[in-house]
DOSE-259087 format. One record per residue (C-alpha): x, z, y; residue in three letters. Coordinates in steps of 0.2 Angstrom, whole numbers, plus 5000, padded with zeros to 4 digits. Layout:
BEGIN
ATOM     X     Z     Y   aa
ATOM     X     Z     Y  Ala
...
***
This chain:
BEGIN
ATOM     X     Z     Y   aa
ATOM  4924  4993  5018  Met
ATOM  4934  4992  5034  Lys
ATOM  4941  5007  5043  Tyr
ATOM  4952  5011  5058  Val
ATOM  4962  5027  5059  Tyr
ATOM  4974  5034  5071  Pro
ATOM  4992  5037  5064  Val
ATOM  5007  5045  5072  Val
ATOM  5024  5038  5073  Phe
ATOM  5037  5052  5074  Ser
ATOM  5055  5047  5078  Pro
ATOM  5068  5054  5066  Glu
ATOM  5084  5060  5072  Glu
ATOM  5094  5049  5060  Glu
ATOM  5084  5034  5065  Gly
ATOM  5067  5027  5059  Gly
ATOM  5050  5035  5059  Tyr
ATOM  5040  5048  5050  Cys
ATOM  5022  5040  5050  Val
ATOM  5007  5050  5045  Tyr
ATOM  4988  5049  5046  Ala
ATOM  4981  5066  5052  Pro
ATOM  4964  5063  5045  Ala
ATOM  4972  5063  5027  Phe
ATOM  4984  5077  5024  Pro
ATOM  4998  5071  5013  Gly
ATOM  4996  5053  5019  Cys
ATOM  5014  5052  5025  Val
ATOM  5028  5039  5024  Thr
ATOM  5045  5035  5031  Glu
ATOM  5049  5018  5039  Ala
ATOM  5064  5010  5048  Glu
ATOM  5053  5000  5060  Ser
ATOM  5035  4999  5067  Trp
ATOM  5031  4984  5056  Ala
ATOM  5036  4993  5040  Glu
ATOM  5028  5009  5045  Gly
ATOM  5011  5001  5049  Ile
ATOM  5012  4991  5032  Asp
ATOM  5016  5007  5022  Lys
ATOM  5004  5019  5031  Ile
ATOM  4990  5005  5028  Arg
ATOM  4994  5005  5010  Glu
ATOM  4993  5024  5009  Gly
ATOM  4976  5024  5019  Leu
ATOM  4969  5011  5008  Cys
ATOM  4974  5021  4992  Gly
ATOM  4966  5037  4999  Met
ATOM  4950  5029  5005  Leu
ATOM  4948  5020  4988  Met
ATOM  4949  5037  4980  Ile
ATOM  4936  5044  4991  His
ATOM  4925  5028  4989  Glu
ATOM  4927  5029  4970  Arg
ATOM  4923  5048  4968  Asp
ATOM  4909  5047  4981  His
ATOM  4918  5059  4992  Leu
ATOM  4915  5061  5011  Ala
ATOM  4926  5048  5021  Ile
ATOM  4935  5058  5034  Pro
ATOM  4931  5055  5052  Ala
ATOM  4946  5045  5060  Pro
ATOM  4946  5058  5075  Gly
ATOM  4950  5054  5093  Asp
ATOM  4967  5046  5095  Pro
ATOM  4968  5055  5112  Leu
ATOM  4966  5072  5105  Leu
ATOM  4979  5071  5091  Ile
ATOM  4992  5085  5093  Ala
ATOM  5009  5077  5093  Arg
ATOM  5027  5080  5099  Glu
ATOM  5033  5073  5116  Pro
ATOM  5041  5058  5108  Asn
ATOM  5028  5054  5095  Asp
ATOM  5017  5039  5097  Val
ATOM  4999  5037  5091  Val
ATOM  4992  5020  5087  Thr
ATOM  4978  5013  5077  Leu
ATOM  4979  5005  5060  Val
ATOM  4966  4996  5050  Asp
ATOM  4962  4998  5032  Ala
ATOM  4952  4986  5022  Asp
ATOM  4948  4993  5005  Thr
ATOM  4940  4978  4998  Asp
ATOM  4955  4967  5002  Asp
ATOM  4967  4980  4995  Tyr
ATOM  4957  4981  4979  Arg
ATOM  4958  4962  4977  Arg
ATOM  4977  4963  4980  Arg
ATOM  4981  4977  4969  Val
ATOM  4967  4978  4957  Gly
ATOM  4970  4978  4938  Val
ATOM  4957  4965  4934  Arg
ATOM  4967  4953  4923  Ala
ATOM  4965  4934  4925  Val
ATOM  4970  4923  4910  Arg
ATOM  4982  4908  4915  Arg
ATOM  4990  4896  4904  Thr
ATOM  5009  4893  4906  Ile
ATOM  5021  4882  4897  Ser
ATOM  5038  4888  4891  Ile
ATOM  5051  4880  4879  Pro
ATOM  5047  4884  4861  Ala
ATOM  5065  4892  4859  Trp
ATOM  5061  4903  4873  Met
ATOM  5045  4909  4866  Asp
ATOM  5053  4912  4849  Asp
ATOM  5067  4922  4857  Ala
ATOM  5054  4933  4868  Ala
ATOM  5044  4936  4852  Thr
ATOM  5059  4941  4842  Gln
ATOM  5065  4953  4856  Ala
ATOM  5047  4960  4858  Gly
ATOM  5046  4954  4876  Val
ATOM  5029  4954  4884  Ser
ATOM  5027  4937  4893  Leu
ATOM  5013  4943  4903  Ser
ATOM  5023  4958  4910  Gln
ATOM  5038  4947  4913  Val
ATOM  5027  4934  4922  Thr
ATOM  5019  4948  4933  Gln
ATOM  5036  4956  4937  Asp
ATOM  5043  4939  4942  Ala
ATOM  5028  4935  4953  Leu
ATOM  5030  4952  4962  Arg
ATOM  5048  4948  4965  Gln
ATOM  5045  4930  4971  Gln
ATOM  5030  4935  4982  Leu
ATOM  5039  4951  4988  Arg
ATOM  5024  4962  4983  Leu
***
């Protein structure tokens, strides 16, 4: 499902922003930049919305961005949240892939009790900056 919610960027005295979604109490993050804030609050919104979808809870109304109470330096903007896309990106559904590694490396990993699946996932997350 696709949603759009107003979020508030509240400047912090020491720099950066506190970013929150008024429709979801507790959906709050901190960010150094607007881009980082939008990415982080979108992740939070998707997580909250997925819980509501899964548990068949009422989806909170976004609210009118013009009526959101804020401090004088706060900025209200809209952020989209696509739970179908988020589910695909962070879902736990496993996909079997065949990889090749040297035999000595496989022996060493087995002897050390290292999970090749976990190591591969960790390396891909780091490489893809996920």
